[in-house]
C-alpha positions in Angstrom: 128.0 27.0 58.8 125.4 24.4 58.6 124.5 24.7 55.0 126.8 22.5 53.0 124.6 22.5 49.9 124.2 18.7 50.1 126.3 16.3 48.1 128.2 17.8 45.1 127.9 14.6 43.1 124.9 12.6 44.3 124.6 9.0 43.3 121.7 6.7 43.0 123.5 3.7 44.6 122.0 4.4 48.0 125.1 5.9 49.7 124.8 8.2 52.6 124.4 11.9 51.8 127.4 12.5 54.0 129.6 10.4 51.7 132.1 12.4 49.6 132.4 16.0 48.7 129.7 18.5 49.6 128.6 21.3 47.3 130.4 23.7 49.7 133.6 21.8 49.4 133.2 21.8 45.6 132.6 25.6 45.5 135.6 26.2 47.8 137.8 24.0 45.5 136.7 26.0 42.5 137.4 29.3 44.3 140.9 28.2 45.5 142.8 29.5 42.4 141.3 32.9 42.8 141.9 33.1 46.5 145.5 32.0 46.0 146.0 34.7 43.4 144.4 37.3 45.7 146.6 36.5 48.7 149.8 35.7 46.9 149.8 38.1 44.0 147.4 40.9 44.5 147.2 41.5 48.3 150.8 40.8 49.1 152.3 42.3 46.0 155.8 43.4 46.9 155.3 46.7 45.1 152.5 47.8 47.3 153.6 50.5 49.8 151.9 48.9 52.8 152.2 45.2 51.8 154.1 44.1 54.9 151.7 45.9 57.2 148.7 44.4 55.5 150.3 40.9 55.6 151.0 41.1 59.3 147.5 42.4 60.1 145.8 39.7 58.0 147.7 36.9 59.7 146.5 37.6 63.2 145.0 34.4 64.5 146.1 32.3 61.6 149.2 30.3 61.4 150.1 30.6 57.7 149.1 32.2 54.5 147.7 28.8 53.5 145.1 29.2 56.2 144.1 32.6 54.8 143.8 31.1 51.3 141.6 28.2 52.6 139.4 30.4 54.8 138.9 32.8 52.0 137.9 30.0 49.6 135.3 28.7 52.1 134.0 32.2 52.6 133.5 32.5 48.9 131.8 29.1 48.9 129.5 30.2 51.7 128.6 33.3 49.7 127.8 31.1 46.6 125.5 28.9 48.7 123.8 32.0 50.1 123.3 33.4 46.5 121.7 30.1 45.5 119.1 30.5 48.2 118.1 34.0 47.0 
């Protein structure tokens, strides 16, 4: 992903555009509570009949549910950046 959206909080003090948080980082941080809720409450809800199977399938290639939460947050951020371009 090359499109970071630029700096989230640009300054006029002449700092580098690479300093600080990008718009992609900002969007991912804003999406984090929703991705946490999805993975921890909705997707893995213990009352779901196939919760254990879905949990195991989703974790392939990732070490922890924390990785799933972070990757989903950044996927949402990428979608938000793409929507801004439309």
